[in-house]
A tleap script that builds the chain and sets N, CA, C and O, in Angstrom:
source leaprc.protein.ff14SB
mol = sequence {
  NMET LEU ARG GLN MET VAL LEU PHE ALA LEU
  VAL GLY MET GLY LEU GLU VAL VAL PHE THR
  ALA LEU ALA ASP PRO PHE LYS LYS GLN LYS
  LEU TYR VAL GLY TYR ALA SER VAL MET TYR
  LEU PRO LEU TYR ALA LEU THR PRO TYR PHE
  LEU TYR ILE THR PRO PRO LYS TRP ALA TRP
  TRP HIE ARG GLY LEU TRP TYR VAL LEU VAL
  ILE TYR VAL LEU GLU GLY LEU LEU ASN ALA
  VAL LEU GLU ALA TYR TYR GLY THR HIE PRO
  SER ARG THR SER TYR LEU ARG GLY TRP ASN
  TYR HIE GLY LEU VAL ASN LEU GLU PRO LEU
  ARG ILE VAL THR TRP PHE GLY ALA GLY LEU
  PHE ILE GLU TRP LEU TRP LYS CTHR
}
set mol.1.N position { 129.291 102.700 -28.004 }
set mol.1.CA position { 127.976 103.324 -28.087 }
set mol.1.C position { 126.864 102.284 -27.907 }
set mol.1.O position { 125.818 102.588 -27.334 }
set mol.2.N position { 127.088 101.063 -28.394 }
set mol.2.CA position { 126.069 100.021 -28.265 }
set mol.2.C position { 125.791 99.707 -26.797 }
set mol.2.O position { 124.643 99.499 -26.403 }
set mol.3.N position { 126.852 99.676 -25.995 }
set mol.3.CA position { 126.691 99.405 -24.560 }
set mol.3.C position { 125.818 100.479 -23.903 }
set mol.3.O position { 124.941 100.173 -23.095 }
set mol.4.N position { 126.076 101.757 -24.267 }
set mol.4.CA position { 125.273 102.845 -23.711 }
set mol.4.C position { 123.822 102.756 -24.185 }
set mol.4.O position { 122.900 103.042 -23.421 }
set mol.5.N position { 123.619 102.360 -25.443 }
set mol.5.CA position { 122.259 102.249 -25.963 }
set mol.5.C position { 121.465 101.187 -25.202 }
set mol.5.O position { 120.299 101.398 -24.868 }
set mol.6.N position { 122.093 100.058 -24.932 }
set mol.6.CA position { 121.422 98.993 -24.172 }
set mol.6.C position { 121.143 99.470 -22.748 }
set mol.6.O position { 120.050 99.260 -22.223 }
set mol.7.N position { 122.129 100.109 -22.129 }
set mol.7.CA position { 121.955 100.605 -20.764 }
set mol.7.C position { 120.808 101.613 -20.686 }
set mol.7.O position { 119.961 101.522 -19.798 }
set mol.8.N position { 120.779 102.570 -21.613 }
set mol.8.CA position { 119.730 103.584 -21.568 }
set mol.8.C position { 118.365 102.997 -21.918 }
set mol.8.O position { 117.346 103.468 -21.412 }
set mol.9.N position { 118.329 101.993 -22.763 }
set mol.9.CA position { 117.049 101.337 -23.058 }
set mol.9.C position { 116.489 100.693 -21.790 }
set mol.9.O position { 115.294 100.805 -21.513 }
set mol.10.N position { 117.342 100.022 -21.025 }
set mol.10.CA position { 116.889 99.368 -19.796 }
set mol.10.C position { 116.525 100.377 -18.710 }
set mol.10.O position { 115.519 100.213 -18.019 }
set mol.11.N position { 117.343 101.417 -18.559 }
set mol.11.CA position { 117.035 102.464 -17.573 }
set mol.11.C position { 115.733 103.171 -17.949 }
set mol.11.O position { 114.899 103.437 -17.083 }
set mol.12.N position { 115.557 103.476 -19.229 }
set mol.12.CA position { 114.334 104.129 -19.684 }
set mol.12.C position { 113.103 103.296 -19.407 }
set mol.12.O position { 112.074 103.820 -18.979 }
set mol.13.N position { 113.204 101.996 -19.649 }
set mol.13.CA position { 112.058 101.119 -19.377 }
set mol.13.C position { 111.746 101.090 -17.878 }
set mol.13.O position { 110.581 101.100 -17.479 }
set mol.14.N position { 112.788 101.055 -17.063 }
set mol.14.CA position { 112.577 101.070 -15.611 }
set mol.14.C position { 111.918 102.354 -15.145 }
set mol.14.O position { 110.996 102.326 -14.330 }
set mol.15.N position { 112.391 103.487 -15.663 }
set mol.15.CA position { 111.787 104.772 -15.299 }
set mol.15.C position { 110.349 104.877 -15.797 }
set mol.15.O position { 109.501 105.480 -15.139 }
set mol.16.N position { 110.078 104.292 -16.953 }
set mol.16.CA position { 108.708 104.291 -17.489 }
set mol.16.C position { 107.768 103.532 -16.543 }
set mol.16.O position { 106.649 103.978 -16.292 }
set mol.17.N position { 108.214 102.410 -16.031 }
set mol.17.CA position { 107.403 101.625 -15.101 }
set mol.17.C position { 107.139 102.428 -13.828 }
set mol.17.O position { 106.013 102.454 -13.331 }
set mol.18.N position { 108.175 103.084 -13.301 }
set mol.18.CA position { 107.997 103.886 -12.088 }
set mol.18.C position { 107.060 105.061 -12.360 }
set mol.18.O position { 106.173 105.339 -11.553 }
set mol.19.N position { 107.243 105.754 -13.489 }
set mol.19.CA position { 106.393 106.905 -13.797 }
set mol.19.C position { 104.933 106.497 -13.948 }
set mol.19.O position { 104.048 107.168 -13.417 }
set mol.20.N position { 104.671 105.414 -14.660 }
set mol.20.CA position { 103.277 105.002 -14.849 }
set mol.20.C position { 102.649 104.526 -13.541 }
set mol.20.O position { 101.435 104.620 -13.365 }
set mol.21.N position { 103.466 104.019 -12.632 }
set mol.21.CA position { 102.931 103.603 -11.330 }
set mol.21.C position { 102.569 104.812 -10.463 }
set mol.21.O position { 101.608 104.763 -9.696 }
set mol.22.N position { 103.338 105.891 -10.587 }
set mol.22.CA position { 103.140 107.055 -9.722 }
set mol.22.C position { 102.388 108.203 -10.387 }
set mol.22.O position { 102.019 109.158 -9.704 }
set mol.23.N position { 102.150 108.144 -11.682 }
set mol.23.CA position { 101.607 109.289 -12.425 }
set mol.23.C position { 100.198 109.668 -12.010 }
set mol.23.O position { 99.845 110.846 -12.065 }
set mol.24.N position { 99.405 108.737 -11.608 }
set mol.24.CA position { 98.031 109.044 -11.227 }
set mol.24.C position { 97.847 108.751 -9.734 }
set mol.24.O position { 97.554 107.617 -9.355 }
set mol.25.N position { 98.017 109.768 -8.891 }
set mol.25.CA position { 97.933 109.524 -7.448 }
set mol.25.C position { 96.515 109.239 -6.951 }
set mol.25.O position { 96.329 108.869 -5.792 }
set mol.26.N position { 95.524 109.406 -7.811 }
set mol.26.CA position { 94.140 109.205 -7.385 }
set mol.26.C position { 93.563 107.889 -7.897 }
set mol.26.O position { 92.348 107.747 -8.036 }
set mol.27.N position { 94.438 106.935 -8.176 }
set mol.27.CA position { 93.972 105.633 -8.650 }
set mol.27.C position { 93.120 104.976 -7.575 }
set mol.27.O position { 93.350 105.148 -6.378 }
set mol.28.N position { 92.138 104.223 -8.033 }
set mol.28.CA position { 91.285 103.515 -7.076 }
set mol.28.C position { 92.042 102.363 -6.428 }
set mol.28.O position { 91.855 102.067 -5.247 }
set mol.29.N position { 92.901 101.716 -7.217 }
set mol.29.CA position { 93.708 100.659 -6.593 }
set mol.29.C position { 95.002 101.282 -6.089 }
set mol.29.O position { 95.631 102.070 -6.795 }
set mol.30.N position { 95.386 100.946 -4.919 }
set mol.30.CA position { 96.549 101.561 -4.291 }
set mol.30.C position { 97.798 100.687 -4.383 }
set mol.30.O position { 98.711 100.831 -3.570 }
set mol.31.N position { 97.850 99.796 -5.349 }
set mol.31.CA position { 99.028 98.939 -5.499 }
set mol.31.C position { 100.132 99.621 -6.293 }
set mol.31.O position { 101.270 99.150 -6.286 }
set mol.32.N position { 99.823 100.722 -6.979 }
set mol.32.CA position { 100.785 101.473 -7.787 }
set mol.32.C position { 101.538 100.566 -8.750 }
set mol.32.O position { 102.767 100.505 -8.737 }
set mol.33.N position { 100.788 99.874 -9.573 }
set mol.33.CA position { 101.359 98.984 -10.565 }
set mol.33.C position { 101.761 99.805 -11.782 }
set mol.33.O position { 100.945 100.541 -12.336 }
set mol.34.N position { 103.023 99.679 -12.201 }
set mol.34.CA position { 103.508 100.383 -13.389 }
set mol.34.C position { 103.563 99.446 -14.575 }
set mol.34.O position { 103.428 98.231 -14.426 }
set mol.35.N position { 103.760 100.009 -15.751 }
set mol.35.CA position { 103.834 99.201 -16.963 }
set mol.35.C position { 104.697 99.917 -17.992 }
set mol.35.O position { 104.922 101.124 -17.904 }
set mol.36.N position { 105.165 99.170 -18.944 }
set mol.36.CA position { 105.936 99.709 -20.072 }
set mol.36.C position { 105.773 98.747 -21.241 }
set mol.36.O position { 105.452 97.573 -21.058 }
set mol.37.N position { 105.996 99.260 -22.432 }
set mol.37.CA position { 105.912 98.429 -23.623 }
set mol.37.C position { 107.301 98.248 -24.223 }
set mol.37.O position { 108.078 99.200 -24.304 }
set mol.38.N position { 107.603 97.055 -24.632 }
set mol.38.CA position { 108.889 96.762 -25.277 }
set mol.38.C position { 109.043 97.573 -26.563 }
set mol.38.O position { 110.159 97.804 -27.027 }
set mol.39.N position { 107.923 98.000 -27.132 }
set mol.39.CA position { 107.971 98.801 -28.358 }
set mol.39.C position { 108.697 100.131 -28.151 }
set mol.39.O position { 109.152 100.740 -29.119 }
set mol.40.N position { 108.811 100.585 -26.905 }
set mol.40.CA position { 109.493 101.853 -26.633 }
set mol.40.C position { 111.004 101.699 -26.433 }
set mol.40.O position { 111.699 102.696 -26.242 }
set mol.41.N position { 111.510 100.497 -26.474 }
set mol.41.CA position { 112.958 100.304 -26.318 }
set mol.41.C position { 113.787 101.124 -27.305 }
set mol.41.O position { 114.794 101.703 -26.897 }
set mol.42.N position { 113.412 101.201 -28.588 }
set mol.42.CA position { 114.218 102.027 -29.503 }
set mol.42.C position { 114.250 103.501 -29.102 }
set mol.42.O position { 115.272 104.166 -29.273 }
set mol.43.N position { 113.160 104.007 -28.580 }
set mol.43.CA position { 113.106 105.402 -28.146 }
set mol.43.C position { 114.133 105.653 -27.048 }
set mol.43.O position { 114.879 106.630 -27.104 }
set mol.44.N position { 114.171 104.785 -26.064 }
set mol.44.CA position { 115.114 104.949 -24.965 }
set mol.44.C position { 116.548 104.643 -25.394 }
set mol.44.O position { 117.493 105.239 -24.877 }
set mol.45.N position { 116.708 103.725 -26.328 }
set mol.45.CA position { 118.045 103.355 -26.786 }
set mol.45.C position { 118.713 104.493 -27.563 }
set mol.45.O position { 119.941 104.572 -27.593 }
set mol.46.N position { 117.940 105.364 -28.185 }
set mol.46.CA position { 118.510 106.477 -28.952 }
set mol.46.C position { 118.979 107.633 -28.077 }
set mol.46.O position { 119.600 108.570 -28.578 }
set mol.47.N position { 118.695 107.583 -26.795 }
set mol.47.CA position { 119.041 108.681 -25.890 }
set mol.47.C position { 120.519 109.081 -25.951 }
set mol.47.O position { 120.802 110.276 -26.040 }
set mol.48.N position { 121.471 108.150 -25.907 }
set mol.48.CA position { 122.879 108.572 -25.932 }
set mol.48.C position { 123.254 109.368 -27.177 }
set mol.48.O position { 124.081 110.277 -27.105 }
set mol.49.N position { 122.658 109.038 -28.306 }
set mol.49.CA position { 122.958 109.768 -29.533 }
set mol.49.C position { 122.613 111.247 -29.384 }
set mol.49.O position { 123.388 112.108 -29.799 }
set mol.50.N position { 121.460 111.546 -28.796 }
set mol.50.CA position { 121.040 112.941 -28.653 }
set mol.50.C position { 121.807 113.656 -27.555 }
set mol.50.O position { 121.904 114.883 -27.568 }
set mol.51.N position { 122.354 112.907 -26.605 }
set mol.51.CA position { 123.234 113.533 -25.622 }
set mol.51.C position { 124.548 113.951 -26.279 }
set mol.51.O position { 125.153 114.946 -25.881 }
set mol.52.N position { 124.986 113.198 -27.278 }
set mol.52.CA position { 126.210 113.547 -27.998 }
set mol.52.C position { 126.034 114.790 -28.860 }
set mol.52.O position { 126.967 115.585 -28.974 }
set mol.53.N position { 124.872 114.980 -29.467 }
set mol.53.CA position { 124.706 116.090 -30.413 }
set mol.53.C position { 124.160 117.357 -29.776 }
set mol.53.O position { 124.039 118.373 -30.459 }
set mol.54.N position { 123.824 117.331 -28.476 }
set mol.54.CA position { 123.331 118.525 -27.806 }
set mol.54.C position { 124.511 119.444 -27.510 }
set mol.54.O position { 125.473 119.019 -26.871 }
set mol.55.N position { 124.455 120.701 -27.965 }
set mol.55.CA position { 125.561 121.623 -27.692 }
set mol.55.C position { 125.757 121.842 -26.193 }
set mol.55.O position { 124.819 122.265 -25.517 }
set mol.56.N position { 126.938 121.570 -25.656 }
set mol.56.CA position { 127.163 121.673 -24.208 }
set mol.56.C position { 127.153 123.112 -23.699 }
set mol.56.O position { 126.993 123.330 -22.498 }
set mol.57.N position { 127.318 124.089 -24.569 }
set mol.57.CA position { 127.363 125.477 -24.117 }
set mol.57.C position { 125.977 126.107 -24.016 }
set mol.57.O position { 125.857 127.262 -23.608 }
set mol.58.N position { 124.943 125.379 -24.377 }
set mol.58.CA position { 123.591 125.893 -24.213 }
set mol.58.C position { 123.286 126.043 -22.728 }
set mol.58.O position { 123.811 125.299 -21.898 }
set mol.59.N position { 122.445 126.999 -22.405 }
set mol.59.CA position { 121.969 127.133 -21.028 }
set mol.59.C position { 121.180 125.878 -20.655 }
set mol.59.O position { 120.646 125.191 -21.525 }
set mol.60.N position { 121.111 125.588 -19.364 }
set mol.60.CA position { 120.451 124.357 -18.923 }
set mol.60.C position { 119.001 124.287 -19.398 }
set mol.60.O position { 118.519 123.213 -19.758 }
set mol.61.N position { 118.303 125.425 -19.402 }
set mol.61.CA position { 116.897 125.396 -19.805 }
set mol.61.C position { 116.755 125.223 -21.313 }
set mol.61.O position { 115.754 124.670 -21.768 }
set mol.62.N position { 117.740 125.684 -22.109 }
set mol.62.CA position { 117.724 125.401 -23.547 }
set mol.62.C position { 117.881 123.903 -23.789 }
set mol.62.O position { 117.181 123.316 -24.615 }
set mol.63.N position { 118.809 123.296 -23.056 }
set mol.63.CA position { 119.021 121.852 -23.212 }
set mol.63.C position { 117.782 121.078 -22.780 }
set mol.63.O position { 117.406 120.101 -23.427 }
set mol.64.N position { 117.143 121.506 -21.689 }
set mol.64.CA position { 115.921 120.842 -21.238 }
set mol.64.C position { 114.816 120.913 -22.278 }
set mol.64.O position { 114.133 119.921 -22.528 }
set mol.65.N position { 114.635 122.087 -22.891 }
set mol.65.CA position { 113.628 122.226 -23.946 }
set mol.65.C position { 113.992 121.400 -25.174 }
set mol.65.O position { 113.115 120.833 -25.824 }
set mol.66.N position { 115.289 121.329 -25.494 }
set mol.66.CA position { 115.747 120.497 -26.610 }
set mol.66.C position { 115.382 119.035 -26.361 }
set mol.66.O position { 114.900 118.354 -27.265 }
set mol.67.N position { 115.608 118.551 -25.143 }
set mol.67.CA position { 115.292 117.162 -24.826 }
set mol.67.C position { 113.789 116.910 -24.952 }
set mol.67.O position { 113.378 115.871 -25.469 }
set mol.68.N position { 112.968 117.848 -24.486 }
set mol.68.CA position { 111.513 117.686 -24.612 }
set mol.68.C position { 111.131 117.580 -26.083 }
set mol.68.O position { 110.355 116.703 -26.463 }
set mol.69.N position { 111.670 118.465 -26.905 }
set mol.69.CA position { 111.362 118.458 -28.332 }
set mol.69.C position { 111.793 117.150 -28.982 }
set mol.69.O position { 111.028 116.544 -29.732 }
set mol.70.N position { 113.007 116.717 -28.697 }
set mol.70.CA position { 113.523 115.476 -29.293 }
set mol.70.C position { 112.683 114.281 -28.853 }
set mol.70.O position { 112.345 113.425 -29.670 }
set mol.71.N position { 112.351 114.223 -27.582 }
set mol.71.CA position { 111.559 113.102 -27.071 }
set mol.71.C position { 110.182 113.075 -27.732 }
set mol.71.O position { 109.707 112.011 -28.131 }
set mol.72.N position { 109.542 114.237 -27.850 }
set mol.72.CA position { 108.217 114.269 -28.474 }
set mol.72.C position { 108.273 113.908 -29.952 }
set mol.72.O position { 107.400 113.193 -30.444 }
set mol.73.N position { 109.275 114.386 -30.660 }
set mol.73.CA position { 109.386 114.049 -32.085 }
set mol.73.C position { 109.618 112.550 -32.251 }
set mol.73.O position { 108.955 111.904 -33.063 }
set mol.74.N position { 110.561 111.992 -31.480 }
set mol.74.CA position { 110.822 110.553 -31.583 }
set mol.74.C position { 109.617 109.725 -31.174 }
set mol.74.O position { 109.282 108.743 -31.837 }
set mol.75.N position { 108.964 110.113 -30.089 }
set mol.75.CA position { 107.787 109.370 -29.631 }
set mol.75.C position { 106.662 109.455 -30.658 }
set mol.75.O position { 105.996 108.457 -30.934 }
set mol.76.N position { 106.449 110.636 -31.221 }
set mol.76.CA position { 105.412 110.791 -32.237 }
set mol.76.C position { 105.691 109.959 -33.474 }
set mol.76.O position { 104.790 109.313 -34.008 }
set mol.77.N position { 106.941 109.972 -33.933 }
set mol.77.CA position { 107.308 109.166 -35.102 }
set mol.77.C position { 107.166 107.675 -34.823 }
set mol.77.O position { 106.615 106.932 -35.636 }
set mol.78.N position { 107.669 107.242 -33.665 }
set mol.78.CA position { 107.571 105.821 -33.308 }
set mol.78.C position { 106.114 105.392 -33.203 }
set mol.78.O position { 105.741 104.338 -33.717 }
set mol.79.N position { 105.287 106.196 -32.543 }
set mol.79.CA position { 103.873 105.837 -32.405 }
set mol.79.C position { 103.143 105.879 -33.740 }
set mol.79.O position { 102.239 105.076 -33.973 }
set mol.80.N position { 103.521 106.800 -34.620 }
set mol.80.CA position { 102.901 106.852 -35.954 }
set mol.80.C position { 103.245 105.603 -36.758 }
set mol.80.O position { 102.387 105.053 -37.448 }
set mol.81.N position { 104.497 105.154 -36.671 }
set mol.81.CA position { 104.907 103.930 -37.376 }
set mol.81.C position { 104.168 102.720 -36.813 }
set mol.81.O position { 103.662 101.888 -37.566 }
set mol.82.N position { 104.110 102.627 -35.489 }
set mol.82.CA position { 103.404 101.507 -34.867 }
set mol.82.C position { 101.919 101.521 -35.216 }
set mol.82.O position { 101.323 100.471 -35.456 }
set mol.83.N position { 101.326 102.712 -35.245 }
set mol.83.CA position { 99.898 102.802 -35.585 }
set mol.83.C position { 99.654 102.425 -37.047 }
set mol.83.O position { 98.658 101.777 -37.368 }
set mol.84.N position { 100.563 102.834 -37.926 }
set mol.84.CA position { 100.410 102.486 -39.344 }
set mol.84.C position { 100.572 100.976 -39.553 }
set mol.84.O position { 99.882 100.379 -40.380 }
set mol.85.N position { 101.481 100.374 -38.805 }
set mol.85.CA position { 101.766 98.949 -38.993 }
set mol.85.C position { 100.780 98.054 -38.250 }
set mol.85.O position { 100.277 97.081 -38.811 }
set mol.86.N position { 100.501 98.383 -36.974 }
set mol.86.CA position { 99.649 97.542 -36.142 }
set mol.86.C position { 98.218 98.050 -35.984 }
set mol.86.O position { 97.343 97.313 -35.529 }
set mol.87.N position { 97.978 99.303 -36.356 }
set mol.87.CA position { 96.659 99.881 -36.164 }
set mol.87.C position { 96.480 100.533 -34.811 }
set mol.87.O position { 95.422 101.097 -34.534 }
set mol.88.N position { 97.489 100.468 -33.967 }
set mol.88.CA position { 97.463 101.090 -32.641 }
set mol.88.C position { 98.898 101.231 -32.147 }
set mol.88.O position { 99.838 100.799 -32.814 }
set mol.89.N position { 99.058 101.831 -30.988 }
set mol.89.CA position { 100.366 101.898 -30.341 }
set mol.89.C position { 100.162 101.746 -28.842 }
set mol.89.O position { 99.034 101.881 -28.369 }
set mol.90.N position { 101.225 101.467 -28.072 }
set mol.90.CA position { 101.067 101.109 -26.659 }
set mol.90.C position { 100.334 102.138 -25.800 }
set mol.90.O position { 99.667 101.761 -24.836 }
set mol.91.N position { 100.440 103.406 -26.119 }
set mol.91.CA position { 99.826 104.434 -25.273 }
set mol.91.C position { 98.549 105.012 -25.857 }
set mol.91.O position { 98.077 106.047 -25.385 }
set mol.92.N position { 97.991 104.394 -26.843 }
set mol.92.CA position { 96.855 104.950 -27.586 }
set mol.92.C position { 95.694 105.359 -26.677 }
set mol.92.O position { 95.191 106.477 -26.790 }
set mol.93.N position { 95.269 104.486 -25.796 }
set mol.93.CA position { 94.093 104.798 -24.986 }
set mol.93.C position { 94.368 105.924 -24.002 }
set mol.93.O position { 93.507 106.780 -23.800 }
set mol.94.N position { 95.540 105.945 -23.388 }
set mol.94.CA position { 95.823 107.013 -22.420 }
set mol.94.C position { 96.112 108.337 -23.109 }
set mol.94.O position { 95.868 109.393 -22.526 }
set mol.95.N position { 96.625 108.310 -24.340 }
set mol.95.CA position { 96.951 109.549 -25.037 }
set mol.95.C position { 95.722 110.214 -25.644 }
set mol.95.O position { 95.786 111.384 -26.022 }
set mol.96.N position { 94.630 109.514 -25.745 }
set mol.96.CA position { 93.419 110.120 -26.286 }
set mol.96.C position { 92.694 110.970 -25.244 }
set mol.96.O position { 91.810 111.753 -25.590 }
set mol.97.N position { 93.058 110.821 -23.987 }
set mol.97.CA position { 92.503 111.666 -22.931 }
set mol.97.C position { 93.382 112.908 -22.793 }
set mol.97.O position { 94.593 112.827 -23.001 }
set mol.98.N position { 92.825 113.999 -22.465 }
set mol.98.CA position { 93.618 115.204 -22.212 }
set mol.98.C position { 94.208 115.799 -23.476 }
set mol.98.O position { 93.701 115.575 -24.575 }
set mol.99.N position { 95.274 116.553 -23.313 }
set mol.99.CA position { 95.923 117.222 -24.435 }
set mol.99.C position { 96.802 116.245 -25.175 }
set mol.99.O position { 97.625 115.560 -24.567 }
set mol.100.N position { 96.637 116.174 -26.490 }
set mol.100.CA position { 97.450 115.254 -27.280 }
set mol.100.C position { 97.551 115.777 -28.701 }
set mol.100.O position { 96.806 116.669 -29.108 }
set mol.101.N position { 98.474 115.213 -29.438 }
set mol.101.CA position { 98.601 115.529 -30.857 }
set mol.101.C position { 98.219 114.280 -31.633 }
set mol.101.O position { 99.019 113.354 -31.759 }
set mol.102.N position { 97.006 114.254 -32.149 }
set mol.102.CA position { 96.463 113.139 -32.929 }
set mol.102.C position { 96.601 111.796 -32.207 }
set mol.102.O position { 96.710 110.752 -32.851 }
set mol.103.N position { 96.595 111.821 -30.885 }
set mol.103.CA position { 96.722 110.589 -30.114 }
set mol.103.C position { 98.108 109.975 -30.160 }
set mol.103.O position { 98.294 108.846 -29.708 }
set mol.104.N position { 99.096 110.700 -30.701 }
set mol.104.CA position { 100.450 110.149 -30.834 }
set mol.104.C position { 101.373 110.551 -29.692 }
set mol.104.O position { 102.242 109.774 -29.298 }
set mol.105.N position { 101.197 111.745 -29.162 }
set mol.105.CA position { 101.994 112.199 -28.019 }
set mol.105.C position { 101.080 112.892 -27.021 }
set mol.105.O position { 100.105 113.541 -27.401 }
set mol.106.N position { 101.399 112.751 -25.768 }
set mol.106.CA position { 100.635 113.348 -24.680 }
set mol.106.C position { 101.259 114.703 -24.356 }
set mol.106.O position { 102.426 114.770 -23.968 }
set mol.107.N position { 100.494 115.779 -24.513 }
set mol.107.CA position { 101.010 117.132 -24.314 }
set mol.107.C position { 100.568 117.756 -22.998 }
set mol.107.O position { 100.572 118.980 -22.859 }
set mol.108.N position { 100.193 116.935 -22.045 }
set mol.108.CA position { 99.783 117.469 -20.751 }
set mol.108.C position { 100.993 118.076 -20.039 }
set mol.108.O position { 102.106 117.566 -20.162 }
set mol.109.N position { 100.776 119.160 -19.298 }
set mol.109.CA position { 101.903 119.842 -18.645 }
set mol.109.C position { 102.756 118.937 -17.766 }
set mol.109.O position { 103.976 119.099 -17.727 }
set mol.110.N position { 102.145 117.985 -17.057 }
set mol.110.CA position { 102.925 117.073 -16.222 }
set mol.110.C position { 103.927 116.285 -17.058 }
set mol.110.O position { 105.062 116.085 -16.626 }
set mol.111.N position { 103.535 115.841 -18.229 }
set mol.111.CA position { 104.446 115.100 -19.110 }
set mol.111.C position { 105.581 115.985 -19.604 }
set mol.111.O position { 106.732 115.553 -19.657 }
set mol.112.N position { 105.253 117.235 -19.969 }
set mol.112.CA position { 106.286 118.142 -20.466 }
set mol.112.C position { 107.324 118.400 -19.376 }
set mol.112.O position { 108.526 118.345 -19.634 }
set mol.113.N position { 106.863 118.677 -18.173 }
set mol.113.CA position { 107.780 118.909 -17.052 }
set mol.113.C position { 108.581 117.648 -16.748 }
set mol.113.O position { 109.774 117.725 -16.453 }
set mol.114.N position { 107.932 116.495 -16.817 }
set mol.114.CA position { 108.622 115.229 -16.556 }
set mol.114.C position { 109.728 114.991 -17.565 }
set mol.114.O position { 110.843 114.631 -17.185 }
set mol.115.N position { 109.440 115.188 -18.856 }
set mol.115.CA position { 110.472 114.978 -19.881 }
set mol.115.C position { 111.585 116.010 -19.765 }
set mol.115.O position { 112.748 115.682 -19.999 }
set mol.116.N position { 111.259 117.239 -19.412 }
set mol.116.CA position { 112.257 118.279 -19.201 }
set mol.116.C position { 113.229 117.845 -18.106 }
set mol.116.O position { 114.446 117.870 -18.287 }
set mol.117.N position { 112.665 117.448 -16.972 }
set mol.117.CA position { 113.499 116.995 -15.856 }
set mol.117.C position { 114.239 115.711 -16.156 }
set mol.117.O position { 115.402 115.563 -15.783 }
set mol.118.N position { 113.580 114.782 -16.824 }
set mol.118.CA position { 114.221 113.507 -17.154 }
set mol.118.C position { 115.398 113.719 -18.100 }
set mol.118.O position { 116.436 113.073 -17.952 }
set mol.119.N position { 115.244 114.618 -19.070 }
set mol.119.CA position { 116.345 114.900 -19.988 }
set mol.119.C position { 117.555 115.440 -19.266 }
set mol.119.O position { 118.678 115.003 -19.516 }
set mol.120.N position { 117.336 116.398 -18.363 }
set mol.120.CA position { 118.456 116.969 -17.607 }
set mol.120.C position { 119.045 115.962 -16.622 }
set mol.120.O position { 120.256 115.952 -16.401 }
set mol.121.N position { 118.206 115.119 -16.033 }
set mol.121.CA position { 118.691 114.081 -15.118 }
set mol.121.C position { 119.556 113.073 -15.868 }
set mol.121.O position { 120.628 112.696 -15.394 }
set mol.122.N position { 119.095 112.642 -17.026 }
set mol.122.CA position { 119.867 111.678 -17.813 }
set mol.122.C position { 121.171 112.300 -18.291 }
set mol.122.O position { 122.203 111.630 -18.336 }
set mol.123.N position { 121.126 113.581 -18.648 }
set mol.123.CA position { 122.361 114.280 -19.018 }
set mol.123.C position { 123.338 114.281 -17.847 }
set mol.123.O position { 124.531 114.043 -18.036 }
set mol.124.N position { 122.844 114.544 -16.647 }
set mol.124.CA position { 123.675 114.545 -15.455 }
set mol.124.C position { 124.261 113.149 -15.205 }
set mol.124.O position { 125.444 113.013 -14.891 }
set mol.125.N position { 123.422 112.114 -15.347 }
set mol.125.CA position { 123.928 110.743 -15.190 }
set mol.125.C position { 125.016 110.434 -16.219 }
set mol.125.O position { 126.003 109.764 -15.916 }
set mol.126.N position { 124.823 110.923 -17.406 }
set mol.126.CA position { 125.754 110.667 -18.503 }
set mol.126.C position { 127.121 111.269 -18.194 }
set mol.126.O position { 128.155 110.675 -18.501 }
set mol.127.N position { 127.115 112.451 -17.584 }
set mol.127.CA position { 128.374 113.161 -17.323 }
set mol.127.C position { 129.098 112.665 -16.083 }
set mol.127.O position { 130.302 112.882 -15.945 }
set mol.128.N position { 128.381 111.997 -15.171 }
set mol.128.CA position { 129.048 111.547 -13.940 }
set mol.128.C position { 129.548 110.137 -14.051 }
set mol.128.O position { 130.131 109.612 -13.101 }
savepdb mol mol.pdb
quit
C-alpha cells in the first residue's frame, strides 16, 4: 500500500500542475505555467485507500459522486488544518474567488466535473 500511496502522490502532483496550467484558458501570459504545493501530497497519497473502500457494485456515476465528496472533504479538512497552523493554505487566494466554502474548497462547476472525471480516471488506472 505504501508503494501505491507514493505513486498516487506523485501522479496527483503532476496532474495538479497540468490542471493549473490549463484551467484558465484566458490567461494573459500564454506560457501555461502550472503549479502545485507539496502540502497537498497527503491528499493525493490517500487516494488508494478510498479506492479500496468504494463499493465496486455502485453505478459509475455513484462512484464518481463519491470521489467528489471524498476529495472535497479531505481537501477541506487539510486546508482547515493548514489555515489553523499557518494562517493560510496553498489555494487561499484562488479559492476566495467564485463559489467556495469558507475559502477552503472551490465549488465551481468546472472543479466538480474535473474531480468527478479524475476520480473515475484514477479508478480506471487502478484497475488496469
